Backbone bond lengths (Angstrom), bond angles and torsions (degrees), N, CA, C in turn:
res aa  C-N    CA-C-N  psi(-1)  N-CA   C-N-CA  omega(-1)  CA-C   N-CA-C  phi
1 Q - - - 1.451 - - 1.528 109.70 -
2 V 1.320 114.78 127.33 1.464 121.07 -179.82 1.516 109.67 -81.89
3 T 1.311 115.76 129.87 1.464 118.98 173.42 1.524 110.08 -137.07
4 L 1.296 114.88 142.30 1.464 123.76 170.65 1.523 105.63 -128.13
5 V 1.316 115.58 120.68 1.465 119.72 -176.80 1.519 108.91 -122.27
6 E 1.342 115.04 113.57 1.466 120.56 178.26 1.522 110.42 -87.87
7 S 1.309 114.83 151.29 1.458 121.63 175.01 1.507 108.72 -153.92
8 G 1.330 116.10 168.97 1.462 121.38 174.89 1.511 115.05 101.97
9 G 1.329 117.26 -4.86 1.454 118.81 177.21 1.512 111.54 -70.97
10 G 1.331 114.97 171.32 1.459 119.16 179.67 1.509 110.67 164.64
11 L 1.336 114.17 -165.10 1.455 122.38 179.92 1.537 108.91 -103.68
12 V 1.311 115.51 129.97 1.455 120.48 179.97 1.522 108.91 -142.23
13 Q 1.328 116.78 153.35 1.445 120.43 178.33 1.528 110.94 -82.02
14 T 1.329 115.01 159.77 1.454 119.72 175.71 1.520 110.56 -54.02
15 G 1.324 115.15 134.49 1.463 121.32 -178.59 1.507 113.55 90.73
16 G 1.307 117.17 -8.52 1.458 121.36 -178.49 1.526 112.52 -81.64
17 S 1.327 114.25 -175.75 1.457 121.04 -176.70 1.525 110.58 -132.21
18 L 1.323 114.39 152.11 1.453 122.33 172.50 1.526 107.68 -143.18
19 R 1.303 116.20 152.49 1.444 121.44 173.52 1.524 109.71 -122.79
20 L 1.319 115.56 114.58 1.440 120.77 178.06 1.525 109.56 -89.74
21 S 1.333 115.60 145.75 1.446 121.27 176.78 1.525 109.44 -125.12
22 C 1.301 115.26 151.32 1.463 121.88 176.36 1.510 107.77 -136.29
23 A 1.339 115.44 117.02 1.459 121.76 178.31 1.511 109.02 -96.41
24 A 1.324 115.83 122.77 1.463 121.55 -176.11 1.514 110.89 -109.64
25 S 1.306 115.89 143.62 1.475 120.97 175.58 1.521 109.56 -156.46
26 G 1.337 114.66 159.14 1.460 120.19 175.05 1.521 115.51 90.86
27 F 1.331 117.27 2.86 1.455 120.07 176.64 1.539 108.33 -150.62
28 T 1.326 114.86 168.60 1.453 120.29 -177.67 1.530 109.36 -79.36
29 F 1.286 114.78 94.05 1.477 123.88 -170.41 1.537 110.90 -53.11
30 S 1.323 116.05 -41.92 1.454 119.62 -172.87 1.536 112.85 -68.03
31 R 1.311 117.76 -13.06 1.462 120.25 -178.44 1.524 112.96 -96.35
32 Y 1.315 116.76 0.26 1.458 120.83 -173.10 1.528 111.89 -112.83
33 V 1.309 114.76 138.72 1.447 121.02 166.98 1.537 107.06 -76.75
34 M 1.295 116.37 130.79 1.459 121.60 -178.99 1.517 109.48 -108.41
35 S 1.322 114.94 136.52 1.462 119.95 -175.18 1.522 110.69 -137.45
36 W 1.320 114.35 162.17 1.459 122.71 168.31 1.513 108.29 -119.36
37 Y 1.319 114.34 137.43 1.462 123.16 173.88 1.519 107.76 -126.20
38 R 1.324 115.67 166.01 1.466 119.24 174.48 1.506 109.48 -140.79
39 Q 1.334 113.31 157.48 1.459 118.91 -176.06 1.516 110.49 -151.59
40 N 1.311 114.72 139.61 1.462 121.44 172.43 1.518 109.31 -111.51
41 P 1.311 117.50 157.40 1.477 120.61 -177.66 1.525 112.00 -54.78
42 G 1.323 115.74 129.81 1.456 120.97 179.09 1.498 115.71 77.50
43 K 1.338 116.01 2.57 1.464 120.21 -178.74 1.530 109.32 -115.16
44 E 1.322 115.30 163.30 1.453 120.23 177.30 1.516 110.62 -74.99
45 R 1.320 114.04 154.66 1.463 119.64 174.87 1.518 107.40 -72.64
46 V 1.318 116.47 133.81 1.456 122.41 -172.36 1.538 110.73 -118.88
47 F 1.311 115.18 136.50 1.461 120.89 177.26 1.522 111.27 -64.79
48 V 1.329 116.48 137.21 1.460 121.70 177.45 1.538 111.05 -113.97
49 A 1.329 115.74 -54.34 1.464 119.26 -176.20 1.508 109.11 -160.89
50 A 1.336 115.36 155.71 1.462 120.89 177.66 1.519 109.80 -144.82
51 I 1.319 114.77 155.36 1.458 120.38 177.88 1.515 108.40 -141.76
52 T 1.325 115.58 133.39 1.467 119.91 -178.40 1.523 110.19 -78.01
53 A 1.287 114.93 173.68 1.446 122.25 179.52 1.535 109.20 -77.22
54 P 1.317 120.12 -112.29 1.476 117.17 179.82 1.518 111.27 -54.89
55 G 1.298 115.92 132.93 1.439 120.42 -179.84 1.513 112.41 100.22
56 G 1.296 117.60 -31.61 1.447 121.59 175.36 1.514 114.34 59.44
57 M 1.338 117.33 37.91 1.462 119.49 176.80 1.515 109.21 -72.43
58 S 1.326 117.00 138.61 1.455 121.32 -175.87 1.519 111.74 -118.38
59 N 1.313 113.92 157.49 1.452 121.40 179.55 1.536 107.68 -143.00
60 Y 1.322 116.45 143.34 1.460 120.37 -174.78 1.527 111.53 -133.00
61 A 1.308 114.34 148.19 1.451 119.04 168.79 1.524 108.07 -67.36
62 D 1.322 116.37 148.29 1.470 120.59 -176.91 1.522 111.52 -57.01
63 F 1.319 117.13 -35.92 1.466 119.00 -172.71 1.525 113.32 -74.90
64 V 1.337 118.54 -4.78 1.461 120.06 176.17 1.536 113.03 -120.60
65 K 1.318 117.06 -4.20 1.452 120.11 -178.99 1.520 110.61 -58.33
66 G 1.327 115.08 133.50 1.456 121.12 179.95 1.519 113.34 85.97
67 R 1.325 117.70 -10.39 1.471 120.86 179.65 1.530 112.83 -116.48
68 F 1.329 117.17 -35.23 1.457 121.96 -177.38 1.536 109.43 -109.13
69 T 1.329 115.03 148.14 1.459 120.99 175.76 1.523 109.54 -134.71
70 I 1.318 116.18 126.02 1.443 121.31 176.30 1.520 109.72 -99.07
71 S 1.328 115.80 142.97 1.455 120.24 178.37 1.520 108.67 -148.60
72 R 1.328 115.27 163.61 1.464 119.65 178.20 1.523 109.68 -139.84
73 D 1.315 114.50 150.07 1.459 122.04 178.32 1.521 105.82 -123.22
74 S 1.312 116.03 101.19 1.464 120.08 -175.84 1.520 113.14 -68.39
75 A 1.339 115.90 -26.43 1.463 118.98 178.83 1.522 111.27 -69.36
76 K 1.330 116.39 -27.57 1.472 120.81 -176.69 1.521 112.35 -109.34
77 N 1.333 116.33 -2.20 1.495 120.40 -175.50 1.527 111.30 54.89
78 M 1.318 114.18 49.03 1.463 120.93 -177.12 1.523 110.29 -124.68
79 V 1.308 115.04 146.54 1.453 122.44 171.01 1.528 108.17 -125.03
80 Y 1.317 115.80 143.01 1.449 120.64 -176.70 1.530 110.19 -126.64
81 L 1.302 115.12 154.02 1.462 120.97 171.07 1.522 107.46 -133.91
82 Q 1.310 115.03 104.94 1.480 120.04 175.67 1.520 107.45 -84.92
83 M 1.308 115.46 121.85 1.465 121.57 -176.38 1.514 109.11 -116.83
84 N 1.307 116.57 114.92 1.465 122.82 179.68 1.522 110.04 -115.13
85 S 1.311 115.65 164.08 1.469 121.73 177.90 1.530 111.00 49.19
86 L 1.284 115.35 49.58 1.464 120.29 -175.28 1.519 111.46 -67.35
87 K 1.336 113.67 146.17 1.441 122.03 -179.12 1.539 109.44 -121.54
88 P 1.318 117.55 157.27 1.476 118.82 178.05 1.536 112.87 -55.23
89 E 1.311 117.12 -32.48 1.469 119.96 -179.67 1.530 112.95 -72.64
90 D 1.334 117.28 -6.47 1.467 120.92 173.46 1.525 111.39 -82.15
91 T 1.311 116.37 -7.91 1.464 120.29 178.06 1.515 110.83 -59.92
92 A 1.326 116.57 125.55 1.459 122.25 -176.84 1.517 109.71 -179.60
93 V 1.308 116.73 170.95 1.449 121.74 165.78 1.531 106.89 -88.89
94 Y 1.316 116.70 127.54 1.441 121.84 -177.82 1.532 108.79 -103.89
95 F 1.342 113.26 131.09 1.456 120.73 -176.60 1.520 110.82 -117.26
96 C 1.295 115.36 142.22 1.450 123.63 173.73 1.528 108.70 -93.19
97 N 1.315 116.70 139.00 1.473 121.82 179.73 1.504 110.47 -133.33
98 A 1.324 115.11 140.46 1.459 122.47 174.37 1.516 107.79 -121.50
99 V 1.318 116.92 128.82 1.466 118.57 -177.55 1.513 111.02 -138.25
100 S 1.320 114.39 133.42 1.456 123.59 170.87 1.525 105.21 -150.99
101 L 1.303 117.76 -112.09 1.477 118.71 171.28 1.527 110.20 -71.80
102 H 1.321 116.81 -27.29 1.460 123.06 178.30 1.529 108.50 -122.01
103 S 1.329 114.25 164.62 1.460 119.56 175.77 1.514 108.98 -123.91
104 Y 1.329 115.01 131.45 1.462 121.17 -179.16 1.518 109.97 -124.45
105 W 1.323 115.31 148.11 1.467 121.33 179.81 1.515 110.78 -128.02
106 G 1.334 114.54 149.01 1.432 120.66 170.35 1.507 110.51 -88.35
107 Q 1.331 115.95 -176.40 1.458 120.40 -175.93 1.509 113.44 -88.90
108 G 1.334 116.10 -12.69 1.456 121.07 176.09 1.520 113.49 96.41
109 T 1.316 115.33 155.19 1.457 121.38 174.81 1.518 107.77 -137.28
110 Q 1.317 115.68 136.25 1.472 121.35 -173.96 1.519 110.11 -81.43
111 V 1.318 115.63 131.74 1.459 122.77 171.99 1.529 107.35 -119.49
112 T 1.330 116.02 124.97 1.448 120.91 179.03 1.519 108.36 -125.42
113 V 1.319 115.98 123.92 1.460 121.71 -179.92 1.529 107.26 -111.60
114 S 1.308 115.85 117.43 1.457 120.25 -178.59 1.525 110.85 -89.42
115 S 1.309 115.20 147.19 1.473 120.14 -178.42 1.518 110.91 -90.72
């Protein structure tokens, strides 16, 4: 059974930091590109960041470049999103995604940035 479980969300003030975690199981982690997306009510889910398997090359949406860092720990089957200099517009539910031949999603974790 494939599971992706996000954690680490919460309430933070503008300029603060949070670290999101995603625990993956049930699939060959090293073969999947891991990504973070975010979504607000009534809006589309938006790409935030991705990291490849071997090599760990990363890619970011323009609106988080320089503030967010994605990383993965293959020994623990974990993906992280370090979020610094948070802004109110970063408020959203953040989802972990694994994609290769299949695409899997976690249940999301709420991030709220107060002004």
